C-alpha positions as CSV (number, residue, x, y, z in Angstrom):
1,M,57.2,6.8,31.9
2,W,59.3,10.0,32.6
3,A,58.1,11.4,29.3
4,H,54.5,10.7,30.2
5,F,54.9,12.4,33.5
6,T,56.6,15.4,31.8
7,M,53.6,15.6,29.4
8,Q,51.1,15.7,32.3
9,V,53.0,18.4,34.1
10,S,53.3,20.5,30.9
11,F,49.5,20.1,30.3
12,C,48.7,21.3,33.8
13,R,51.0,24.3,33.3
14,L,49.1,25.6,30.3
15,R,48.7,29.4,30.4
16,T,45.3,31.1,30.5
17,H,45.4,32.0,26.8
18,Q,46.2,28.4,25.9
19,W,43.3,27.1,27.9
20,C,41.1,29.6,26.2
21,F,42.3,28.5,22.9
22,L,41.5,24.8,23.7
23,L,38.1,25.8,25.1
24,F,37.3,27.9,22.0
25,N,38.1,25.0,19.7
26,A,36.0,22.6,21.7
27,I,33.1,25.0,21.6
28,L,33.6,25.5,17.8
29,F,33.7,21.8,17.2
30,H,30.4,21.2,19.0
31,A,28.9,24.3,17.3
32,L,29.7,22.8,13.9
33,L,28.2,19.5,14.8
34,F,25.1,20.6,16.7
35,G,24.7,24.2,15.9
36,A,22.4,23.7,12.9
37,D,20.2,21.3,14.8
38,F,19.9,23.8,17.7
39,V,18.9,26.6,15.3
40,E,16.4,24.4,13.5
41,E,15.0,23.0,16.7
42,Y,14.4,26.3,18.6
43,L,14.6,29.2,16.3
44,L,12.9,28.1,13.0
45,Q,9.6,26.9,14.4
46,S,6.6,28.2,12.6
47,S,3.8,29.9,14.5
48,P,0.2,28.7,14.1
49,A,-1.2,32.0,12.8
50,T,-3.6,30.3,10.3
51,Y,-5.9,28.9,13.0
52,T,-8.1,32.1,12.9
53,D,-8.7,31.9,9.2
54,A,-12.4,31.1,8.4
55,K,-11.5,28.7,5.5
56,V,-9.1,26.8,7.7
57,L,-11.7,26.4,10.5
58,E,-14.3,25.3,8.0
59,L,-11.9,22.7,6.5
60,R,-11.0,21.4,10.0
61,E,-14.7,21.0,10.8
62,R,-15.3,19.0,7.6
63,A,-12.3,16.8,8.5
64,R,-13.8,16.2,12.0
65,K,-17.1,15.2,10.5
66,L,-15.6,13.1,7.8
67,D,-17.5,9.8,7.4
68,M,-15.7,7.3,5.3
69,E,-18.1,4.4,5.9
70,T,-20.4,5.5,3.0
71,M,-17.3,5.8,0.7
72,K,-15.8,2.4,1.4
73,E,-17.5,0.7,-1.6
74,N,-16.7,3.6,-4.0
75,I,-13.0,3.9,-3.2
76,S,-12.4,0.1,-3.6
77,M,-11.9,0.9,-7.3
78,H,-8.7,2.8,-6.4
79,Y,-6.9,-0.3,-5.1
80,A,-5.3,-3.3,-6.7
81,I,-4.7,-4.6,-3.2
82,K,-6.3,-3.0,-0.1
83,C,-6.2,-5.2,3.0
84,P,-9.3,-3.6,4.4
85,D,-9.6,-5.8,7.6
86,I,-6.1,-5.6,9.0
87,C,-7.0,-2.8,11.4
88,V,-10.5,-3.8,12.3
89,T,-9.7,-5.6,15.5
90,S,-6.4,-3.9,16.4
91,D,-5.8,-1.0,18.7
92,V,-2.9,0.4,16.7
93,F,-0.7,3.0,18.5
94,L,1.7,3.6,15.6
95,L,0.8,2.7,12.0
96,S,3.9,2.6,9.8
97,M,3.3,3.2,6.1
98,V,6.4,2.4,4.0
99,F,6.6,3.7,0.5
100,S,8.0,0.9,-1.7
101,N,8.5,0.0,-5.3
102,P,6.8,-3.2,-6.6
103,A,10.1,-4.5,-7.9
104,N,11.8,-4.3,-4.5
105,G,10.6,-7.5,-2.8
106,T,14.0,-8.3,-1.4
107,R,14.2,-5.0,0.4
108,R,10.7,-5.5,1.8
109,A,11.7,-8.9,3.1
110,Q,14.7,-7.4,4.7
111,I,12.6,-4.7,6.4
112,R,10.2,-7.4,7.7
113,Q,13.1,-9.3,9.2
114,T,14.7,-6.3,10.8
115,W,13.2,-3.0,12.1
116,A,9.6,-3.8,11.1
117,N,9.8,-7.0,13.0
118,L,9.2,-5.0,16.2
119,T,5.4,-5.0,16.7
120,D,5.1,-4.2,20.4
121,V,6.7,-1.4,22.3
122,K,5.7,-1.1,26.0
123,G,2.6,-3.1,25.3
124,L,1.5,-0.8,22.4
125,L,0.9,-2.2,18.9
126,V,3.1,-1.1,16.0
127,L,1.7,-2.2,12.6
128,T,3.9,-1.9,9.4
129,L,2.4,-1.8,5.9
130,F,3.9,-1.2,2.5
131,V,2.3,1.2,0.0
132,L,2.9,0.5,-3.6
133,G,1.8,1.5,-7.1
134,T,1.6,-1.0,-9.9
135,S,4.3,-2.3,-12.2
136,D,4.4,-2.5,-16.0
137,S,5.9,-6.0,-15.6
138,N,3.4,-8.8,-15.3
139,D,6.0,-11.0,-13.5
140,I,6.6,-8.3,-10.9
141,Q,2.9,-7.7,-10.4
142,A,2.4,-11.5,-10.0
143,N,5.2,-11.6,-7.4
144,V,3.5,-8.7,-5.5
145,I,0.2,-10.6,-5.3
146,V,1.9,-13.7,-4.0
147,E,3.8,-11.6,-1.5
148,S,0.6,-9.9,-0.4
149,H,-1.2,-13.2,0.2
150,Q,1.8,-14.5,2.2
151,H,2.3,-11.4,4.5
152,K,-1.0,-9.5,4.2
153,D,0.9,-6.2,4.6
154,I,0.7,-4.6,1.2
155,I,-1.6,-1.7,0.0
156,Q,-1.4,-1.2,-3.8
157,G,-3.0,1.6,-5.8
158,K,-4.1,1.4,-9.4
159,F,-1.5,3.8,-10.8
160,N,2.0,3.3,-12.1
161,D,4.6,3.4,-9.3
162,S,6.9,6.3,-10.3
163,D,8.3,9.5,-8.9
164,G,5.7,11.4,-10.9
165,N,2.9,9.7,-9.0
166,L,4.1,10.3,-5.5
167,I,1.2,12.7,-4.8
168,L,-1.2,9.9,-5.9
169,K,0.6,7.5,-3.6
170,M,0.3,9.9,-0.6
171,K,-3.3,10.5,-1.3
172,L,-3.9,6.7,-1.5
173,M,-2.1,6.3,1.8
174,L,-4.1,9.0,3.6
175,E,-7.4,7.7,2.1
176,W,-6.6,4.1,3.3
177,V,-5.6,5.3,6.8
178,V,-8.8,7.4,7.4
179,T,-11.0,4.7,5.9
180,F,-9.7,1.4,7.1
181,C,-7.5,2.3,10.1
182,P,-9.3,5.4,11.6
183,F,-8.3,4.6,15.2
184,A,-4.5,4.4,14.7
185,R,-3.2,7.1,17.0
186,F,-0.1,8.0,15.0
187,I,1.0,7.4,11.5
188,I,4.6,7.4,10.3
189,K,5.3,7.6,6.6
190,S,8.8,6.5,5.5
191,D,10.7,5.4,2.4
192,E,11.9,1.9,1.9
193,D,15.6,2.8,2.1
194,M,15.1,4.0,5.7
195,F,16.0,2.5,9.1
196,V,13.2,3.4,11.6
197,N,13.7,3.1,15.3
198,Y,10.2,2.3,16.5
199,K,11.3,2.0,20.2
200,S,12.7,5.5,20.5
201,L,9.8,6.9,18.4
202,V,7.1,5.3,20.5
203,E,8.8,6.4,23.7
204,Y,8.9,9.9,22.4
205,L,5.3,10.0,21.4
206,L,4.3,8.6,24.8
207,G,6.2,11.4,26.5
208,L,4.6,14.3,24.5
209,K,3.7,17.1,26.8
210,R,1.4,18.7,24.2
211,H,-2.0,17.3,23.2
212,P,-1.3,14.8,20.4
213,D,-3.8,16.5,18.0
214,D,-2.3,18.6,15.1
215,L,1.0,16.6,15.3
216,Y,3.0,16.8,12.1
217,I,6.6,16.2,13.0
218,G,9.8,15.4,11.1
219,R,12.9,17.2,9.7
220,V,11.4,20.6,8.8
221,I,12.5,22.3,5.6
222,H,12.3,26.1,6.2
223,Q,11.7,28.7,3.4
224,E,12.4,26.4,0.5
225,M,12.1,28.3,-2.8
226,P,10.3,26.9,-5.8
227,D,12.7,26.0,-8.7
228,R,12.2,28.8,-11.3
229,N,14.8,27.4,-13.7
230,A,12.9,26.6,-16.9
231,Q,15.6,24.1,-17.9
232,S,15.2,22.1,-14.7
233,K,13.0,18.9,-14.4
234,D,11.6,20.4,-11.2
235,F,10.7,23.7,-12.8
236,I,7.7,25.4,-11.1
237,P,6.3,28.3,-13.1
238,L,4.8,31.3,-11.4
239,S,1.4,30.5,-12.9
240,Q,1.5,27.2,-11.0
241,Y,2.8,28.4,-7.6
242,S,3.3,32.2,-7.2
243,E,4.6,32.4,-3.6
244,K,8.3,33.2,-3.0
245,Y,8.6,30.3,-0.6
246,Y,6.9,27.0,0.0
247,P,5.2,26.7,3.4
248,D,7.4,24.9,6.0
249,Y,7.1,21.2,5.5
250,C,8.6,18.0,6.8
251,S,11.1,16.1,4.6
252,G,9.2,13.4,2.7
253,A,11.7,10.7,3.6
254,A,10.0,10.2,7.0
255,F,7.5,12.1,9.2
256,V,4.8,11.4,11.8
257,I,1.3,12.7,11.8
258,S,-1.6,12.2,14.3
259,Q,-4.8,10.6,13.1
260,D,-6.7,13.9,13.0
261,V,-3.9,15.4,10.8
262,A,-4.3,12.5,8.4
263,R,-8.0,13.5,8.1
264,K,-7.3,17.2,7.7
265,I,-4.6,16.8,5.1
266,F,-6.8,14.2,3.2
267,V,-9.6,16.8,3.0
268,A,-7.1,19.4,1.8
269,F,-5.7,17.0,-0.7
270,T,-9.0,16.5,-2.4
271,E,-9.3,20.3,-2.9
272,T,-5.8,21.1,-4.0
273,N,-4.5,20.8,-7.6
274,L,-0.9,21.8,-7.8
275,A,2.0,20.2,-9.8
276,V,4.7,20.6,-7.1
277,P,6.9,18.0,-5.5
278,Y,4.9,15.8,-3.1
279,A,6.6,16.8,0.2
280,M,5.9,20.4,-0.6
281,F,2.4,19.5,-1.6
282,I,1.8,17.9,1.8
283,G,3.2,21.1,3.4
284,I,0.7,23.2,1.4
285,C,-2.2,21.0,2.4
286,A,-1.1,21.1,6.0
287,K,-1.1,24.9,5.9
288,K,-4.6,24.9,4.4
289,A,-5.7,22.7,7.3
290,G,-4.0,25.0,9.9
291,V,-1.4,22.3,10.8
292,V,2.1,23.6,11.6
293,P,5.1,21.2,11.2
294,T,7.3,20.5,14.2
295,H,11.0,20.1,13.7
296,S,13.0,17.2,15.3
297,S,16.6,16.7,14.5
298,R,16.1,13.0,15.5
299,F,14.7,12.5,12.0
300,S,17.6,12.3,9.5
301,G,15.6,13.6,6.6
302,E,17.2,12.2,3.4
303,K,20.7,11.9,5.0
304,H,22.4,8.6,5.8
305,I,23.6,8.7,9.5
306,R,26.8,6.8,10.0
307,Y,26.2,3.9,12.3
308,N,26.9,4.0,16.0
309,R,24.8,1.9,18.4
310,C,24.1,4.6,20.9
311,C,23.5,7.2,18.2
312,Y,21.0,5.0,16.5
313,S,19.2,4.2,19.7
314,F,18.6,8.0,20.0
315,M,17.7,8.8,16.4
316,F,14.3,8.0,14.9
317,T,15.4,7.4,11.3
318,S,18.4,7.1,9.0
319,A,18.1,7.2,5.2
320,Q,19.9,5.6,2.2
321,M,20.5,2.4,4.1
322,Q,22.3,-0.5,2.4
323,L,20.6,-3.9,2.7
324,E,23.7,-5.4,4.3
325,E,23.7,-2.8,7.1
326,L,20.2,-3.6,8.4
327,P,20.8,-7.0,10.0
328,T,23.8,-5.8,12.0
329,I,21.9,-2.7,13.2
330,W,18.8,-4.7,14.0
331,N,20.7,-7.4,15.9
332,E,22.3,-4.9,18.2
333,A,19.0,-2.9,18.6
334,R,17.2,-6.2,19.5
335,E,19.8,-6.9,22.3
336,G,18.4,-3.8,24.0
337,K,21.7,-2.8,25.7
338,A,21.1,0.5,27.3
339,C,23.3,3.5,26.6
340,S,24.4,5.8,29.4
341,L,24.1,9.6,28.9
342,L,27.9,9.7,28.2
343,E,27.7,6.9,25.7
344,T,24.8,8.6,23.9
345,Y,26.6,11.9,23.8
346,S,29.8,10.3,22.5
347,G,27.8,8.3,20.0
348,L,26.1,11.4,18.7
349,V,29.4,13.2,18.3
350,S,30.9,10.2,16.5
351,C,28.1,9.6,14.0
352,K,27.5,13.3,13.4
353,A,31.2,14.0,12.8
354,L,31.5,11.0,10.3
355,T,28.2,12.0,8.6
356,Y,29.5,15.5,8.2
357,L,32.8,14.3,6.7
358,D,30.9,12.0,4.3
359,R,29.8,15.2,2.5
360,F,33.4,15.5,1.2
361,S,34.5,12.7,-1.2
362,F,38.2,13.2,-0.2
363,F,37.2,12.1,3.4
364,S,36.6,8.4,2.8
365,T,35.8,7.4,6.4
366,G,34.4,3.9,5.5
367,K,31.7,2.1,7.4
368,I,31.9,1.9,11.2
369,N,30.4,-0.6,13.5
370,E,31.0,0.8,17.0
371,K,29.7,-1.0,20.0
């Protein structure tokens, strides 16, 4: 007890330069954790300079007048499974389109039982669908058809499901949205290895101060350079894309667009022929349509965020989720226990610090399950 008292007295008697040293280290610690997010959030936002371009204005007008009714019959040939009536009688606030591989039926089942099981937030409808290509395996394809009949939540295109066909998959998604679900106010595209927090995302969208048109929000990638290494599988020759940088774009792992942006990017998609990675392709089409991406650090991008209940209640997404993680996270989220401002702050510090340390293999911090 005397030792504890002595320690308190010594701490109180720290000299000015010692207090400054402690304060500097505290500031440095927070700068390392949150500095990059701050810079991205406030200093790297693009400006909508393309709105005055005549070609942009003409494309936006064509998107506004887009009439998919006359095209419904013609585009049916693009789909193996299309679920055309699922949005007809629904006032969908958030339409969630999850990119999935046909073989991953177990993961889709886990998603349905966890974060996609939430269909109502503040009285607003959230609808989750899975977007697939086809499989070379007859058995897998037969299982997908059975799964579709059971759950009625699968959209499947007539192309092989592969990384090389992600642009086709994105075009199929946009085409389906503007044709069969044109009144969904917002659309989130995510990958099947994600955890998506519908509650915090819907609350954020409801609180937008700006008009919801032209919304394209996610973790923005700024000034990404095309891969000019001829030996790389992602090599982009100058003849294919000559600019020094790609336009700013949202990480393809997860992003949100408004219904009007789905229409604008879809029109741009039909007029753009570039062999670039699909997330960059979306950014190029968005620029053609005069749509500027908005950055939010609450999207994880392709990073896996180490679990903390209050951190996850604030974040919109986390990537690279293991199947065994989802039930625990969902059960705690479903309990709805609110986090105080201090708990949210400490949770963000905890999960960001551990996520940062995960970059280094010699820091094996293991899994956490903090309450």
